[in-house]
C-alpha positions in Angstrom: -30.3 158.4 -105.6 -30.0 158.4 -109.4 -30.9 160.8 -112.1 -32.8 160.3 -115.3 -34.2 162.3 -118.2 -37.9 161.8 -119.2 -38.7 160.9 -122.8 -41.0 164.0 -123.2 -41.1 167.2 -121.2 -42.1 170.8 -121.5 -39.8 173.4 -123.1 -37.5 175.3 -120.9 -36.6 172.4 -118.6 -33.3 170.5 -119.1 -32.3 169.3 -115.6 -32.3 165.6 -115.0 -34.9 164.2 -112.6 -33.7 162.8 -109.4 -35.0 159.4 -108.4 -35.6 159.5 -104.6 -36.9 156.9 -102.3 -40.2 157.7 -100.6 -38.5 156.9 -97.3 -35.8 159.5 -97.9 -38.2 162.4 -98.4 -41.1 161.7 -96.0 -42.6 159.8 -93.1 -45.6 157.6 -92.5 -48.4 157.8 -90.0 -51.3 155.5 -89.1 -55.0 155.8 -89.7 -57.6 155.5 -87.0 -56.8 153.0 -84.2 -58.7 151.5 -81.3 -62.2 152.4 -82.7 -65.3 150.3 -82.5 -68.5 150.5 -84.6 -70.1 152.6 -81.8 -67.6 155.4 -82.6 -68.7 155.8 -86.2 -71.6 157.7 -87.8 -71.6 160.5 -85.3 -69.3 163.0 -83.7 -67.8 166.4 -84.6 -64.8 164.9 -86.5 -64.6 163.5 -90.0 -62.5 160.7 -91.5 -61.4 160.0 -95.1 -63.0 156.8 -96.2 -61.2 153.9 -97.9 -63.4 154.4 -101.0 -62.3 158.0 -101.2 -58.7 157.0 -101.2 -59.2 154.2 -103.6 -61.2 156.1 -106.2 -59.7 159.5 -106.2 -56.1 160.6 -107.0 -57.0 163.7 -105.1 -59.3 163.0 -102.0 -62.6 164.8 -102.0 -64.5 166.5 -99.2 -67.8 164.9 -100.1 -66.6 161.4 -99.2 -65.9 162.0 -95.5 -67.8 160.2 -92.7 -68.4 161.3 -89.1 -66.6 159.8 -86.2 -66.2 160.3 -82.4 -62.5 161.0 -82.0 -59.9 161.1 -79.2 -56.7 163.0 -78.9 -54.5 160.0 -79.7 -55.4 160.0 -83.4 -53.4 161.6 -86.2 -55.1 164.5 -88.0 -54.4 164.7 -91.7 -52.7 167.8 -93.1 -52.6 169.5 -96.5 -50.0 167.8 -98.6 -50.4 164.3 -97.0 -50.7 161.3 -99.3 -52.8 158.3 -98.4 -52.2 154.7 -99.5 -54.6 151.7 -99.4 -52.8 148.7 -97.6 -54.7 145.7 -99.0 -56.9 144.4 -101.7 -58.1 141.2 -103.3 -56.0 141.9 -106.4 -52.4 143.2 -106.6 -53.4 145.8 -109.1 -55.5 147.5 -106.5 -53.0 147.6 -103.6 -51.3 150.8 -102.7 -53.7 153.1 -104.5 -52.7 156.7 -103.7 -54.7 159.8 -102.9 -53.4 163.3 -102.1 -55.0 165.6 -99.5 -55.2 169.1 -100.9 -57.5 170.7 -98.3 -56.9 172.9 -95.2 -59.9 171.4 -93.4 -59.3 170.7 -89.7 -60.4 167.8 -87.5 -60.1 165.2 -90.3 -58.6 161.8 -89.9 -57.7 158.7 -91.9 -59.5 155.4 -92.0 -57.8 152.4 -90.5 -57.4 150.4 -93.8 -55.0 152.9 -95.2 -51.8 154.7 -94.0 -50.6 158.2 -94.4 -47.4 159.6 -95.9 -46.2 163.1 -95.1 -43.4 164.5 -97.3 -40.6 166.4 -95.7 -39.8 168.3 -98.9 -42.1 170.4 -101.1 -44.0 168.7 -103.9 -46.6 170.1 -106.2 -49.8 168.3 -105.1 -51.2 167.9 -108.6 -47.9 166.5 -109.7 -47.8 164.1 -106.8 -51.4 162.9 -107.5 -50.6 162.1 -111.2 -47.2 160.7 -110.7 -48.1 158.2 -108.0 -50.9 156.8 -110.2 -48.7 156.6 -113.3 -48.2 153.2 -114.9 -44.5 153.0 -113.9 -45.1 153.8 -110.2 -48.2 151.5 -110.1 -46.0 148.7 -111.6 -43.5 149.1 -108.8 -46.2 149.0 -106.1 -47.9 146.0 -107.6 -44.6 144.1 -107.8 -44.2 144.6 -104.0 -47.6 143.3 -103.1 -47.7 140.1 -101.0 -50.5 137.7 -100.7 -51.7 135.8 -97.7 -55.5 135.8 -97.8 -55.4 139.2 -99.5 -52.7 141.2 -101.3 -51.0 143.5 -98.9 -48.1 146.0 -99.0 -46.1 147.2 -96.0 -44.9 150.7 -95.2 -41.3 149.4 -95.1 -41.5 148.2 -98.7 -43.3 151.4 -99.8 -40.4 153.4 -98.4 -38.1 151.7 -100.9 -40.0 152.8 -104.0 -38.1 155.5 -106.0 -40.1 158.3 -107.4 -39.1 161.0 -110.0 -38.6 164.4 -108.4 -38.0 167.2 -111.0 -37.5 170.7 -109.6 -40.6 172.3 -108.2 -41.3 174.6 -111.2 -41.4 171.7 -113.5 -43.6 169.8 -111.1 -46.0 172.6 -111.2 -46.1 172.7 -115.0 -46.7 168.9 -115.1 -49.3 169.0 -112.3 -51.2 171.8 -114.0 -51.2 170.0 -117.3 -52.7 166.8 -115.9 -55.2 168.8 -113.8 -56.4 170.5 -117.0 -56.7 167.1 -118.6 -58.7 165.7 -115.7 -61.0 168.7 -115.7 -61.6 168.3 -119.5 -62.4 164.6 -119.0 -64.8 165.4 -116.2 -66.6 168.0 -118.4 -67.0 165.6 -121.3 -68.1 162.8 -118.9 -70.9 165.0 -117.7 -71.9 165.8 -121.2 -71.8 162.1 -122.1 -74.0 161.3 -119.0 -76.5 164.0 -120.0 -76.7 162.6 -123.6 -77.3 159.1 -122.2 -80.1 160.4 -120.0 -81.6 162.3 -123.0 -81.5 159.1 -125.1 -83.1 157.1 -122.4 -85.9 159.7 -122.2 -86.5 159.7 -125.9 -86.6 155.9 -126.0 -89.2 155.8 -123.2 -91.4 158.4 -124.8 -91.1 157.1 -128.3 -91.7 153.4 -127.6 -94.5 153.4 -125.2 
């Protein structure tokens, strides 16, 4: 475990950031196992899809699919982190997604694995940090190719992540959450303007 000081930070924080291995502060768990196609598309349980994990730094509730479940599977819990295990390109391996919901009876798809921290992290901080260029570079470096690029849980456990104190994590997490909300707002406005332009073009050039 080593310490470092970031190049920029919020006022009022001076402590060095500890660099801690993922394996030292959490444990992994598997996604769904032993399922066939007959188990999917129905049932009272839900599972987090691969696309949900891949696309979203924070997993969403609107990208869950139904599944018939049994007691042997691992339910996801608030604060869990999901990682994709393989991809056709190294840049897309090990994409992370944080689960921020208290929803029960939800599970993880079989093409990802879960990570459950043993220490407290701010969830918005975790979501932004794990997708930062420096962490993505570490993950990409560890990707191995056979027919596809893959990354193992063992190697992921060796990755060191910056862990400032919780109050600084909360400040950082809130900052990036506000940025994401602003980006989403402007994206919706942009999409609306594009639709308006399309409508004008259709009506003007009949």
